[in-house]
N, C-alpha and C positions, 0 to 999 in steps of 0.2 A: 460662247455668249449665252445660248439658250440653256446650257447645262448650269451655268453660274446663276441664271435667273431662278431656275427651279430650286437650286440649293438654298438661295436666300429666301424664296417664298416658303419653302418647307420649314426653314428655321423659324420664320415669322409665325407660321401656323402653330408650330410646336410651342413657341413661347406664349402665344395667346391661350392655347389650350391649357398649358401648365398654370398660367395665372388664373384662369377660370376655375381650375380645380382647387387651387390654394386660396382663393378669395374667400373672405368671410361671407356666410350665407346672407342673401338679401332678404330681409324680413317683411318686405311689403309686396312680394310677388310669389307666384307658385300656386299650386293647388292647395287651398286652405284645408280641405278635408284630410289631406295627407301630411300636413305640416306638423312637425313636432318642435315645440319650443322648450328650451331649458331655461330655468329662471336665472342661471348664471350668465346667460346672454344679456340679461337686463340689469346686471350689477349685483345680483345676490351673492352673498358670501356666507357659507355655513358658519354657525356660531354667533351670528349677528342678527340685528333686526332687518328682516327681508321684506317687510310689508310693502315698502315703496316699490321694490323690484317686482314683486309678484303682481301688484296692482298695475304696474306699467305693462307687464306681459299680458294681463287680461285686457287692459284698455287697447293695446295694440291689436290683439286678436279681434276684439269686438268692433274695432274701427273698420275692419275688412268686410266686404259684402259677402254674406253667406249664400248658399244655393237657394235657400228659401227666405232670404232677407234677414230674419232675426237669428237664424241658426248659424253657428260658428263651426263646430266640429273640430276643435283644436285640441291637441294633446299638450299638456304642460308637464314637464318632467322635473323631478327633484332627485338629486344625488344623495348619497349617504350624508348624515350630519343632522345638527339641530338647526332648524329654520324657524326663527321667531317671527310670528305674524299676528296682526290684529287689524280689525276694521276692513277686511277684504270684501269688496262688493262684486258679486257675480250677477250680471244683468241680462246675459243672453244664453241661449240654450246650446247644448252640445259639447261641453267641456269634459275632458278626462284629465284627472290629476293622478299621476303615476309616480310612486316612489321606488326606492331600491329594496324595499322590504320593511315590514312593520316594526322590526327591531333595528333597522338601519336608518330610515328616514323618519324624523320626528318633526312635526309641525307644532311648535311650542307656544303656549300662552303664558305670559308672565304679568299680565295686566289684571287688576282686581275688578274692573268694571266693563271694559270694552269687549265686544264679541270678537271672535276670530273671523268667522265668515257670515255674510248675509247673502242669501240667495233670493233675489226678487227681480222680476222683470222691470225694465224701464217703464216709467209712467207713460211714455209716448209710444210704447209698443202696441202693435195691433192686438195682441192677446195679453191678458194679465198673468198668464201662466209662463213659468220658466221650467224647462224640462230637460231630461237626458243629461244630467250631471253625474259623473262617476268619480269615485275616489278609490284607488287601488294600491295595495302594497305599501301602506304607510301607517303612521301612528299620529293621532291627535293627542297632545300632552298638555295638561294643565298643571302648573307647578306651584300655584298659590291658592290660598283660601280666598274665594271670591267674596266681594262685599255683598251685604244684604240687598235684595231687590235688583241685583245686577242681571243683565240679559243672559239668555242661554249662549253658550260659546259658539254654537252653530245654529243659525236661525234661518228658516225658510218661510216665505209667504207664497202660497200657491206654487210650490216647487214640487213637480211631479216626475215620475219615472226616475227616481234617484237610485243609484247603485253604489253600494259599499262592499268591496270584496277584499278580504285579508286586511282589514283595518282595525286598529285598536283605538279605544277611547279611554285614556288613562288619566286619572287625577292624582298625581303624586309628584313630589320633587324628584329631580334627577339624582340618583344615588350611585356612587362609584362601587359600593359593596353589594348592589343588587337588591337591597331591601327597599320596599315601598311603604309609604304611609299616606293614608287617604286624605284628600283635601276637599273643601267645600266648593261645589259648583253645580250648576245645572248644565247638561251637555248639549243635547240636540232637541230642537223643537221645530216642527213644520206640519202644516196640513199637506197631505201628499197621497197620491195613489199610484198603483203599479210600481211600487218601490221595493227594493230587495236589499237585505243585509245578509251576507254570506261569509262565514268564517270570521266573525267579528267578536272582539272581546271588549267588555266594559268593566273597568276596574277602579275601585276606591272612590266612587262618586258619592260624597255626602250631599245628597240632593237628588234630583231626578235625572236618570241616565238618558231616557228618551221619552218625549211627550208628543203624541200625535193627537191634536185636539179635534173635537167634533167640527165638521165643516163640509163645504161642498166639494173639497178636494181630498177627502180621506177615505180611501177604499183599497181593496186588493193589495194587501201588504204581506210580505214573506220574510220571516227570519229563519235562517237555516244554519245549523252548526254554530250557534253563537253562545257566549258565556257572559253572564253578569256576575261579577264577584265583588262582594263588599260594597254594594250600592244601597243607599237608603231606600230608594224606590227604583226598581229595575225599569219598569215601563208603565206609562199611563196612556190609555187609548180611549178616546171618545168622550172626554169631559167637555161640556159645552152644550149648546142648544142649536145644533145644525141638523143636517140630513142623516147623520150617523155613519158608522164604519161597517162596511160589509167585506167579507173575504179576508179576514186576518188569520194568518197561519203561522204558528211557531213550531218548528220541527227540529228534532235532534239537538236540543239546546239545554242549557243548565243555568240555574240561578243559585248562587251561594250567598245567602245572607250572613251566615256565620258557619264556619266549618266545624264539623263535629257532630256525631250522632247523639250525644247526650245533651245537646242544647236545651231541649225541652225537659227531658226526664230528670235532669238535675236542677231544674228551676232557673236556668239562665236566660230564658226568653224574656222579651220586653213587650209582650202583647198586653194591652190595656184598652179599656173603653170607658167613656164617660159622656156627659152632656155639657153643652155650652151654657154658662151662666150669663156672661156678658162679654162684649168685645169692644176694644177701642184701638183701631189700627192694628199694630203688631202685638198689642197686649190682649190676652184672652184669659178670662177667668172661667175655670171649669168647676163642676160640682165636686169632683174628686180626682186629684192628680196622682194618686197612689200608683206606682209602677211607671210613671212617665220619666223620661230621661232626656237630657240635652243631647243633641246630635241625632236623635231619632225623628221620624216623620209623623205627622198627623194628617188624617183625611177627615174633613168635616163636612157634614151635610148628607142628605140622602137623595139620590137621583142625580144623573149626570149633568143636568142643566144648571144646578147650583153648587155641586160639590167642588171643593178646592183642597189643595194640599200645601203644606209648609214644613219647614224644619224647625224643631224646637231649639232655641238658642240658650235659654236659661229658665229656671223654675224657682219661684219663691212662694211657698205655701201652695195655694190653688191657682196662682197667677203664673202664666207662662209668657215669655217673650219669644216671638217668632221671627223668622228671617224675612217675612213679607207680610203686609197687611191682608187680612181676610175679612170677607163679609159673611156674617152668620147671625142667627137669632137665638134667643134663649131656648134651650131644649134640643138644639141640633145635636145629632149623634157625632161623636168624635172617636175615631179608631187610631191607635197609636202603635208604633213599632217600626220594624223593617219589613218592607213590602216587596213582593215579587211583581206580579202584573195586576194592574187595576183596569178593569173593563167597564167603561161608562156606556155611552150610547153606541154599543157595538153589537151587531147581530151575527150570530153563528161563528164566533171566534173558535179556533181549535188549537189544542196543545197536544203534540204527538211525540212519542219516543224521547221524552225529556225528563229532567230531574229538578225538583225544587227542594233545596236543602237549607235548613237553619233559618227559615223565614218566620217572622211572627204571623204574618198573613201571606201565604204563598200566592193565592188568587183572590182578589176582592171584586165581587160582582156588585157594582153600584149603578145598575141599569143595564148591564150586559145581559143579553138574551141568547138562549140556545147554545150554551157552551158545551163543547165536546172535548173530553180529556181521555186520551188513549195511550196505553203502554207507557205510563209516566209514573215516576216514584215521588212520593212526598216523604222526605227524610227529615225527621225531627223538626217539624213545623208546628207551631202552636195552633194555627188554624190552616188547614189545607185549602179549603174553599170557604169564603165568608160571603154571604149574601145579605145586603141591606135593602134590597128592593126586589120587585117582581123580576124573575128570571125566565119564566115560562117553561123552559126545558133545560135540564142539566144531565149530561150523560158521562159516567165514568166507566171505562171498559179496560180490563186487563191492567189495572193500576196496583201499585204497592204503597202501603203506609208503614213506616218503620221508624224505630229509634234504637238507642243502645242503653241497656241497663234498666233497672227497676225504676218505676216512677216514684219520685219523692211525694210525700204526703202533701196534698193540696194542689198538685200540678194539674192543670186543666189542658187537655188535648182533645181536639175535635177535628175529624177529617172534613166533614161538611157541617158548617154552622150557619144557621139561618136566623138573622136578627129580626128582620121585619119584612113581611110581604102583605099585600092587600088580600081581599077575598077572591081575587082572580085565580084561575087555574095555574098552579106551578107544580111541575113534575120532576122528580129526581129518579133517574134510571141508573141502577147500579148492577154491574155484571162482572164476574171474574176477578174479584179483588183478592189481594194477597197481603196478609198482615204479619209483621215481624215485631217482636217485642211484647211488652205487657201492657194491659190496660186499654187496648184499642177496641177489641171486638169481643162482645159478650154473647154472641149468638143471636142478636136481634137487630133490626134496622135502627133502633134508637141509639145504638152505640156508634153508628156510622153517620147518621143524619140527625144532628141535634137541632130541633126546631124550637127556637126561643120566641117565635112569633105567636101572636094570639090567633092566627089563622092557620088552617090546615094546609099541609103540603103533601101531595100524593107521592108515594114511593113505590117504584117498580123494583121489587127485591128478588134476587135469585134464590134458588134453593140453597140450603146451608152447605151443600157439597161444593158449590161454586166459590165459596170463600175459604181460602187456605190460611191457616193460622200457625205461625211458628212462635211459640212462647219461649222467653228466655228467663 
């Protein structure tokens, strides 16, 4: 009798234990910090619109109480495939989005106007800041030409401590043969601090790849081992009228505006400058549109507080149609072409162990101060560094300037070009430069630092032995 009871009781325990192991996970219990959600649990199917499923996963996680109230600490996983998403709202901190690899997991946009992700704290939150959002091992993919004046695909408001690791930002249709073709969009914009981009690629963005505006939440930013390829504007940092950006570092990275060392020497570059004559919304009349091209960018204004950028859509005579309305006044400076990095209200930005290739303007100082460039190559760029406002201090150390082939007649190439500064003290310090190609270095500072301003710029120049020249 007793033996029969224990046999039945043991079988009952085994059945209960088996059912517990095989049961579907309960999504409203457990330790949130260790919970991993897969969007397939919420109805997402690869190859289809998964916006609803992803938002349900986020809403579910955000409905649970975090350890510190607003914090969630939830991992959301994506398997391999194309996951079409739009209008996703992230309103609490602590999310990690993890894919199966940036060539395997693609979060895809096919909408001409709607954003993909909006990162902004709930209006009822104790703090207006949203923080600690990470994206890892996946690709954001835009496959359409975005409409004029459409929002950035990823938009943050006071979104801080962001982390992007092994993430690609690609603007090109899906192609079975592997060939890509650039599409119009603006990709990422947020005021942010203590944020990192590591091993990220930006590709084919006819627009602005990344914009960190001037504001109270823009500081201490790190880009490490990143590539910007065929982007009209790789990055804009500190445009606006806020507290400025401190601690911006770009390391072991590369910008490719146009591939090929003869981009400048054979006269293929698109660098142009002019002045504004009048503006009416998206229509702007310039004094001289020679050299301007549709699909290229313009930066208008002098000084980070008022400067703006846009993409040229069409040109008729001296009138250009832009993709967004700009505010400017007659006589405002306009710079045109393909841009690497634009530094507005940014103090002490640094670029180290990197390469700038085939840019019309590799670095544009529009209010940026105390820039340091070390161990970096400027390969076939029409303007290596262009300054249109006081920069206080500019240091180039152990850098290379190069191109391929003899310069065509009339080609203008300048490593450091100064358009306008005030009577304040501005110092350029140059040390240990290496020149390859012809027409760059003529044995004196003026061939490296071209000052077109009416005010003096001080130059700290090394002995001639510190400048190495390889003529071809």
